[in-house]
VOSE-463133 format. One record per atom (N, C-alpha, C, O, CB): residue in one letter; z, x, y. Coordinates in steps of 0.2 Angstrom, whole numbers, padded with zeros to 4 digits, always signed. Glycine has a CB too. Layout:
BEGIN
AZXY ...
END
This chain:
BEGIN
M+0242-0425-0123 M+0235-0429-0126 M+0230-0425-0130 M+0226-0421-0127 M+0230-0432-0120 H+0231-0427-0139 H+0228-0423-0142 H+0222-0427-0145 H+0222-0433-0146 H+0231-0419-0146 L+0216-0421-0149 L+0210-0424-0150 L+0213-0423-0156 L+0217-0418-0157 L+0202-0422-0147 W+0211-0429-0162 W+0214-0427-0169 W+0206-0428-0173 W+0201-0432-0172 W+0222-0433-0173 L+0206-0422-0177 L+0195-0422-0181 L+0198-0420-0190 L+0201-0416-0192 L+0185-0411-0176 W+0195-0427-0191 W+0197-0427-0199 W+0190-0424-0201 W+0185-0426-0198 W+0200-0435-0204 T+0188-0417-0208 T+0180-0416-0209 T+0183-0414-0214 T+0189-0413-0214 T+0173-0412-0204 D+0178-0414-0218 D+0178-0409-0227 D+0174-0403-0227 D+0171-0400-0222 D+0173-0415-0235 G+0174-0401-0233 G+0169-0393-0233 G+0161-0393-0233 G+0159-0388-0235 G+0171-0389-0240 E+0156-0397-0231 E+0154-0400-0230 E+0150-0398-0224 E+0144-0397-0223 E+0156-0403-0231 C+0157-0396-0218 C+0156-0397-0210 C+0157-0386-0211 C+0159-0382-0216 C+0165-0404-0203 N+0154-0385-0203 N+0154-0378-0200 N+0162-0378-0199 N+0163-0379-0193 N+0149-0377-0193 V+0168-0378-0203 V+0176-0377-0204 V+0177-0372-0198 V+0182-0374-0194 V+0179-0374-0212 S+0172-0365-0197 S+0173-0361-0194 S+0174-0364-0186 S+0179-0364-0182 S+0168-0358-0196 C+0168-0366-0187 C+0166-0369-0178 C+0173-0372-0174 C+0175-0370-0168 C+0160-0378-0178 Y+0175-0375-0178 Y+0182-0378-0175 Y+0186-0374-0172 Y+0188-0375-0167 Y+0186-0379-0180 I+0187-0369-0176 I+0193-0363-0173 I+0191-0359-0172 I+0194-0354-0173 I+0199-0361-0175 E+0183-0359-0171 E+0179-0354-0164 E+0181-0359-0157 E+0180-0357-0151 E+0168-0352-0166 N+0181-0364-0159 N+0182-0368-0150 N+0188-0372-0151 N+0188-0378-0151 N+0175-0374-0147 N+0194-0368-0151 N+0201-0368-0149 N+0204-0374-0153 N+0209-0377-0149 N+0201-0367-0141 F+0202-0380-0161 F+0205-0382-0163 F+0211-0380-0167 F+0209-0374-0168 F+0202-0385-0163 E+0217-0381-0170 E+0220-0380-0171 E+0221-0384-0179 E+0221-0390-0180 E+0223-0380-0166 L+0221-0379-0184 L+0222-0382-0192 L+0228-0384-0193 L+0232-0380-0192 L+0223-0378-0197 I+0228-0390-0194 I+0234-0393-0193 I+0237-0395-0204 I+0243-0394-0207 I+0233-0402-0185 S+0230-0396-0208 S+0230-0396-0215 S+0223-0396-0217 S+0218-0400-0215 S+0234-0402-0218 K+0224-0390-0222 K+0221-0389-0227 K+0221-0390-0234 K+0222-0385-0237 K+0219-0385-0226 E+0218-0398-0238 E+0220-0398-0243 E+0214-0400-0248 E+0208-0400-0244 E+0224-0402-0243 E+0213-0401-0255 E+0210-0400-0260 E+0209-0409-0261 E+0214-0412-0262 E+0215-0396-0266 C+0204-0414-0261 C+0206-0419-0260 C+0202-0419-0271 C+0196-0419-0273 C+0203-0423-0252 K+0208-0419-0274 K+0206-0421-0282 K+0203-0426-0285 K+0202-0425-0291 K+0212-0421-0287 T+0200-0432-0282 T+0196-0436-0284 T+0190-0437-0283 T+0188-0443-0285 T+0198-0438-0283 F+0187-0429-0279 F+0178-0428-0279 F+0177-0421-0278 F+0173-0418-0275 F+0175-0433-0271 S+0186-0419-0284 S+0183-0411-0284 S+0180-0409-0293 S+0183-0411-0298 S+0192-0404-0281 T+0174-0406-0293 T+0171-0406-0299 T+0175-0400-0302 T+0180-0398-0300 T+0163-0406-0299 D+0172-0397-0308 D+0176-0392-0313 D+0175-0387-0309 D+0169-0386-0310 D+0173-0391-0322 G+0177-0382-0305 G+0179-0378-0303 G+0175-0376-0295 G+0172-0371-0294 G+0178-0375-0309 V+0175-0381-0292 V+0170-0381-0285 V+0178-0388-0283 V+0178-0394-0286 V+0157-0384-0286 P+0184-0385-0278 P+0186-0388-0276 P+0184-0392-0268 P+0183-0388-0263 P+0190-0385-0277 Y+0185-0399-0268 Y+0182-0404-0262 Y+0188-0400-0259 Y+0193-0399-0262 Y+0183-0415-0264 M+0187-0397-0252 M+0194-0395-0248 M+0190-0403-0241 M+0184-0405-0240 M+0196-0382-0243 T+0196-0404-0238 T+0199-0408-0231 T+0203-0405-0225 T+0209-0404-0225 T+0204-0411-0232 Y+0200-0404-0221 Y+0206-0402-0215 Y+0205-0407-0212 Y+0201-0412-0213 Y+0205-0395-0209 I+0212-0406-0207 I+0213-0411-0200 I+0215-0406-0197 I+0220-0403-0199 I+0218-0417-0199 F+0211-0404-0190 F+0212-0402-0183 F+0214-0404-0178 F+0212-0410-0178 F+0208-0400-0180 R+0218-0402-0174 R+0219-0407-0167 R+0218-0398-0163 R+0218-0392-0164 R+0229-0413-0166 K+0216-0404-0156 K+0213-0399-0149 K+0218-0402-0143 K+0219-0408-0144 K+0202-0400-0145 E+0222-0398-0138 E+0224-0401-0133 E+0218-0402-0127 E+0213-0398-0126 E+0230-0397-0131 L+0220-0408-0123 L+0217-0411-0121 L+0218-0411-0115 L+0214-0414-0111 L+0217-0415-0122 
END
């Protein structure tokens, strides 16, 4: 069983990695990006 988590660049992404979450996806969401500032989204999972 896994715990899945979605977050964006506003959160402390390194905290999830430090707590044994596996980074599954890292993508830019162009809808919310501005010139020169990408809006990043992340999907993590953790084995329960």
